[in-house]
C-alpha positions in Angstrom: 75.3 20.3 -55.5 71.9 19.1 -56.7 68.7 20.9 -55.8 67.4 18.2 -53.5 70.4 18.5 -51.1 70.1 19.3 -47.4 68.4 22.2 -45.8 66.2 22.8 -42.8 62.6 21.6 -43.0 59.8 22.9 -41.0 58.9 20.3 -38.4 55.4 18.7 -38.1 54.3 18.5 -34.5 51.5 16.3 -33.0 49.8 19.1 -30.9 48.7 21.3 -33.8 44.9 21.1 -33.7 42.5 23.5 -32.1 40.0 22.5 -29.5 36.3 22.5 -30.5 34.4 24.9 -28.3 31.0 23.8 -27.0 28.7 23.9 -24.0 29.2 21.4 -21.1 26.6 18.7 -21.2 25.2 19.6 -17.8 24.7 23.3 -18.7 21.2 24.7 -18.8 20.0 26.1 -22.1 21.3 29.6 -22.7 22.0 32.0 -25.5 25.0 31.1 -27.6 27.1 33.8 -29.1 26.6 34.1 -32.9 29.8 33.8 -34.8 31.1 37.0 -36.3 33.9 38.2 -38.6 37.0 39.5 -36.9 39.1 40.2 -40.0 38.9 40.1 -43.8 41.9 39.0 -45.8 41.6 39.9 -49.5 38.3 38.1 -50.3 38.1 35.7 -47.3 37.0 36.2 -43.7 38.4 35.0 -40.4 35.7 34.3 -37.8 35.6 34.6 -34.0 35.2 30.8 -33.8 38.4 30.3 -35.8 40.3 32.7 -33.6 39.0 31.2 -30.4 40.1 27.8 -31.7 43.6 29.1 -32.3 43.7 30.7 -28.9 42.7 27.4 -27.3 45.5 25.7 -29.2 48.1 28.2 -28.1 47.0 28.0 -24.5 47.4 24.2 -24.5 50.9 24.6 -25.9 51.9 27.2 -23.4 50.6 25.1 -20.5 52.7 22.1 -21.8 55.8 24.3 -21.9 55.1 25.6 -18.4 55.2 29.2 -19.9 53.4 32.1 -18.4 50.3 33.2 -20.3 50.4 36.7 -21.8 47.4 38.9 -21.2 44.3 37.6 -23.0 43.9 40.7 -25.3 47.6 40.5 -26.3 47.3 36.8 -27.1 44.2 37.4 -29.1 45.8 40.2 -31.1 49.0 38.2 -31.8 47.2 35.1 -32.9 44.8 37.1 -35.2 47.8 38.6 -36.9 49.3 35.1 -37.4 46.0 33.9 -38.8 46.0 36.7 -41.3 49.6 35.9 -42.5 48.7 32.2 -42.7 45.5 33.0 -44.7 47.5 35.1 -47.2 49.9 32.2 -47.7 47.1 29.7 -48.2 45.4 32.0 -50.7 48.7 32.3 -52.7 49.0 28.5 -52.7 45.5 28.1 -54.0 45.9 30.7 -56.7 49.1 28.9 -57.9 47.5 25.4 -57.8 49.7 24.1 -55.0 48.0 21.1 -53.4 48.6 18.3 -50.9 47.0 15.0 -51.9 45.6 12.4 -49.6 48.4 10.0 -50.1 51.0 12.6 -49.0 48.9 13.5 -46.0 48.6 9.8 -44.9 52.3 9.3 -45.1 52.9 12.4 -43.0 50.5 11.2 -40.3 52.1 7.8 -40.3 55.5 9.4 -39.7 54.1 11.5 -36.9 52.7 8.4 -35.2 56.0 6.5 -35.8 58.1 9.3 -34.4 55.9 9.2 -31.2 56.1 5.4 -31.1 52.3 5.1 -31.6 50.1 3.3 -34.0 47.5 5.3 -35.9 44.8 4.2 -33.6 46.8 5.1 -30.5 47.6 8.5 -32.0 43.9 9.1 -32.7 43.0 8.1 -29.2 45.7 10.4 -27.7 44.5 13.3 -29.7 40.8 12.8 -28.8 41.8 12.5 -25.2 43.4 15.9 -25.5 40.2 17.3 -27.0 41.5 17.3 -30.6 39.2 15.9 -33.3 40.9 13.6 -35.9 39.4 15.6 -38.8 40.8 18.9 -37.4 44.2 17.3 -36.9 44.3 16.1 -40.5 43.3 19.5 -41.8 46.1 21.2 -39.8 48.7 18.7 -40.9 47.7 19.3 -44.5 48.0 23.0 -43.9 51.5 22.6 -42.4 52.7 20.6 -45.4 51.2 23.1 -47.8 52.9 26.0 -46.1 56.2 24.1 -46.1 55.9 23.4 -49.8 55.0 27.1 -50.5 58.1 28.2 -48.7 60.3 25.7 -50.6 58.9 27.0 -53.9 58.8 30.7 -53.2 61.9 31.1 -51.0 64.2 28.2 -50.4 64.5 27.1 -54.1 65.8 30.6 -55.0 68.7 30.7 -52.4 72.2 30.6 -54.0 75.4 30.3 -52.0 78.6 31.2 -53.9 82.1 29.9 -53.3 83.3 33.4 -52.5 80.6 33.6 -49.7 81.9 30.3 -48.3 85.5 31.5 -48.4 84.5 34.7 -46.6 82.5 32.8 -44.0 85.3 30.4 -43.1 87.8 33.3 -42.9 85.6 35.3 -40.5 84.2 32.5 -38.4 87.2 30.3 -37.4 85.2 29.0 -34.4 82.0 28.2 -36.4 82.5 24.4 -36.2 84.1 24.2 -32.7 81.3 22.2 -31.3 80.1 25.0 -29.0 76.3 25.5 -28.9 74.2 28.4 -27.7 70.7 28.5 -26.3 69.2 31.8 -27.7 65.9 33.5 -27.4 64.9 36.6 -29.3 62.2 39.2 -29.8 61.3 40.7 -33.2 59.4 43.9 -33.7 58.6 43.8 -37.4 58.9 47.0 -39.5 56.4 47.4 -42.4 57.6 47.2 -46.0 59.0 50.6 -47.1 58.7 51.9 -43.5 58.9 55.7 -43.2 61.4 57.4 -40.8 58.4 58.2 -38.5 57.4 54.5 -38.5 60.9 53.4 -37.7 61.1 56.0 -34.9 57.8 54.7 -33.4 59.1 51.2 -33.6 62.3 52.1 -31.9 60.3 53.9 -29.1 58.3 50.7 -28.6 61.5 48.6 -28.6 63.0 50.9 -25.9 59.9 50.3 -23.8 60.5 46.5 -24.2 64.1 46.9 -23.2 63.1 48.8 -20.1 60.8 46.0 -19.1 63.5 43.4 -19.5 66.0 45.6 -17.5 63.5 45.8 -14.7 63.5 42.0 -14.4 60.4 40.9 -16.4 60.6 37.4 -17.7 62.0 37.4 -21.2 59.7 34.6 -22.4 56.6 36.3 -21.2 57.6 39.6 -22.8 58.4 37.7 -26.1 55.0 36.0 -26.1 53.4 39.3 -25.6 55.2 41.6 -28.1 57.3 39.5 -30.5 56.2 39.4 -34.2 58.3 36.3 -34.8 56.5 32.9 -35.4 58.3 31.6 -32.3 57.1 34.4 -30.0 54.5 32.4 -28.2 57.2 29.9 -27.2 59.1 32.7 -25.5 61.1 33.4 -28.7 63.3 30.4 -28.1 65.6 29.2 -31.0 66.7 26.2 -29.0 70.3 25.0 -29.0 72.3 26.0 -32.0 76.0 26.3 -33.0 77.1 29.7 -34.1 76.9 28.8 -37.8 73.2 28.0 -37.4 72.3 31.4 -35.8 71.2 34.3 -37.9 74.2 36.3 -39.0 72.9 39.4 -37.2 72.9 37.5 -33.9 76.4 36.0 -34.1 78.5 39.0 -33.2 76.2 39.9 -30.3 76.1 36.3 -28.9 79.9 36.0 -29.1 80.3 38.9 -26.6 77.6 37.9 -24.2 77.5 35.7 -21.1 74.5 33.5 -20.3 71.6 35.6 -19.0 72.7 38.8 -20.8 70.6 40.6 -23.3 71.8 42.4 -26.5 71.2 46.0 -27.3 68.7 46.7 -30.1 69.7 45.1 -33.4 68.4 46.4 -36.7 67.7 44.3 -39.8 65.6 44.6 -42.9 62.8 42.8 -41.0 62.8 45.3 -38.1 64.3 45.5 -34.6 65.6 42.5 -32.7 66.4 41.9 -29.0 68.5 38.8 -28.3 69.0 36.9 -25.0 71.8 34.4 -24.5 70.1 31.8 -22.3 73.1 29.4 -21.9 76.0 27.8 -23.8 77.7 24.4 -23.8 80.4 22.3 -25.4 83.3 23.6 -27.4 86.8 22.6 -28.5 85.4 19.6 -30.4 88.0 18.2 -32.8 87.2 18.3 -36.5 86.1 15.0 -38.0 89.0 13.6 -40.0 87.3 10.6 -41.6 83.8 10.1 -42.8 82.1 7.2 -44.5 81.1 8.5 -47.9 78.5 6.9 -50.2 78.6 7.0 -54.0 75.0 6.9 -55.2 72.9 7.6 -58.2 69.2 8.3 -58.4 66.2 8.9 -60.7 64.0 11.8 -59.7 60.4 12.1 -60.7 58.7 15.4 -59.8 55.0 15.8 -59.2 52.9 18.4 -60.9 49.3 19.3 -61.7 49.2 16.5 -64.2 51.4 14.0 -62.3 50.2 13.0 -58.8 52.3 11.4 -56.1 50.6 8.0 -56.8 51.5 8.3 -60.5 55.1 9.3 -59.7 55.5 6.4 -57.3 54.0 3.9 -59.8 56.4 5.1 -62.6 59.4 4.5 -60.3 58.1 1.1 -59.3 58.1 0.2 -63.0 61.6 1.5 -63.5 62.8 -0.4 -60.4 61.4 -3.6 -61.9 63.3 -3.0 -65.1 66.5 -2.5 -63.2 66.0 -5.7 -61.1 65.5 -7.5 -64.4 68.8 -6.3 -65.8 68.2 -2.8 -67.3 71.0 -0.3 -66.8 70.2 2.2 -64.1 72.3 4.9 -65.6 70.5 4.7 -69.0 67.1 4.8 -67.3 68.2 7.9 -65.3 69.3 9.7 -68.5 65.9 9.0 -70.1 63.6 9.5 -67.1 65.2 11.6 -64.3 64.2 15.2 -63.8 67.4 16.0 -61.8 70.4 17.8 -63.2 72.4 14.6 -62.5 70.4 12.8 -65.3 73.1 13.7 -67.9 75.6 11.7 -65.7 73.2 8.7 -65.4 71.9 10.0 -62.1 75.4 9.9 -60.5 75.7 12.1 -57.4 79.3 11.5 -56.8 80.6 10.9 -53.3 78.0 12.0 -50.7 78.8 12.9 -47.1 76.5 12.3 -44.1 74.1 15.2 -43.9 74.5 16.3 -47.5 71.1 15.1 -48.5 67.7 15.6 -47.1 66.8 13.1 -44.3 64.3 11.1 -46.3 66.9 10.5 -49.0 69.7 9.8 -46.6 67.8 7.2 -44.5 66.9 5.2 -47.6 70.4 5.5 -49.1 72.0 4.3 -45.8 69.7 1.3 -45.6 71.1 0.0 -49.0 74.1 -2.2 -49.6 76.3 -1.5 -52.6 74.4 -2.6 -55.8 71.0 -2.5 -54.1 68.1 -0.3 -55.4 65.6 1.3 -53.1 61.9 1.3 -53.2 60.5 4.7 -54.3 61.4 7.4 -51.8 59.5 10.7 -51.2 61.4 13.8 -50.4 60.5 17.5 -50.6 61.8 17.5 -54.2 59.7 14.7 -55.5 60.1 10.9 -55.8 63.5 9.1 -56.0 64.8 5.7 -57.0 68.2 5.3 -55.4 71.1 2.9 -56.1 74.2 2.7 -53.9 77.3 2.1 -56.0 80.0 1.9 -53.4 81.2 3.2 -50.0 84.5 4.4 -48.6 86.2 6.1 -45.6 87.7 9.4 -46.6 89.6 12.3 -45.0 87.3 15.1 -45.7 88.2 17.8 -43.1 88.3 20.7 -45.5 85.6 19.5 -47.8 83.3 18.9 -44.8 83.9 22.4 -43.5 83.0 23.9 -46.8 79.9 21.8 -47.0 78.9 22.7 -43.5 79.6 26.4 -44.3 77.4 26.1 -47.4 74.6 24.6 -45.4 74.9 27.2 -42.7 74.9 30.1 -45.2 72.0 28.6 -47.1 69.9 28.3 -43.9 70.7 31.8 -42.8 69.9 33.3 -46.2 66.7 31.2 -46.4 65.5 32.3 -42.9 66.1 36.0 -43.7 64.5 35.7 -47.1 61.5 34.0 -45.7 61.0 36.7 -43.1 61.2 39.3 -45.8 58.9 37.4 -48.1 56.3 37.0 -45.4 56.4 40.8 -44.7 55.9 41.6 -48.3 53.1 39.2 -48.7 51.4 40.6 -45.6 51.8 44.2 -46.7 50.4 43.4 -50.1 47.3 41.8 -48.8 44.0 43.8 -48.2 43.2 43.4 -44.5 40.2 44.8 -42.7 40.4 44.4 -38.9 37.0 44.0 -37.2 38.1 42.5 -33.9 37.1 45.4 -31.7 34.0 46.5 -33.6 30.7 46.1 -31.9 
């Protein structure tokens, strides 16, 4: 399957930006705290103002979710650690010349507004009403896109799923595509890279203390927000509703044996120690899809680079599209111009099932009639020109199961590899904590 085919994308949310701290207009003149350094990451600093802004953002999110606030000092420590990890990633992106241009940013913001059924002016007004400046919002969306691209390049693009792994998955998970879904929350206590036996024992002691708190009846979401090292810790560790095949492999066996409300014993992985709570489950016994509408399509892929911007790639595809409309052979242009492996076959992707391609590609492809050519389409892999050749209904039960298994394994391996990559990046960074210094 080609490299642009489906996998999980990090979502861009509207409520990302931090509140700008200031004095009330009616307040009498008083001394203002001078900003100070709370951490040094390699050759850059994180300041108290930046940390307070991130705390304000997290507090808004927790209030929207109706979640209980963790203690202030715990929230501060957790968010400082996340700022450190984020800064290390941004430094790597900068060192390797990874950028997000303004055109890409504008398209992302337009999608956010459209997904919320707002115009750009309405989105801006809603953000300002919530205390979020437009400039800050743009900066944080740009950062989210940059971090997503960094993960795609450093982790996701290197994931390989073999046919033997698919065979083994299907043999050992006969209920993977039954239609049953599980609402799961988890707590991660991360182990440092190359942890010593003493460090592991200390981590296990901490984990046993967390387990004791849960057994005594403390709210799982509150404890997760306080102690979990996972990115979703502040949202109570919730993974949302997922079928078994979309859960981390480590969690699957534990969840199968649990009833809603139960908590797993300690689970060990390369990342550290995990505690899993089965919140609820639903569905099941869904019949396998026997027929699907397949699309035979071909495409031309233009990848952006340091010397080829998004605007240049889009303009190049517009020129190719005009040539096709005027009678040029799409396949010959694909052979000469496409950066995808399918170029040798004239860009032919064969028969594509729903869900096989990334959402941006699939939406554009589905909007075409046989013979039509799309406008340039942006995906995580670059810019595409798509032509639909034909469509058919096909019995694809076995093929679909294999494709679903491939996607599930790819997602699992990518999530695990990303956690491991983040840990290594964090451990390799020089970090000087100054939070508690006078």
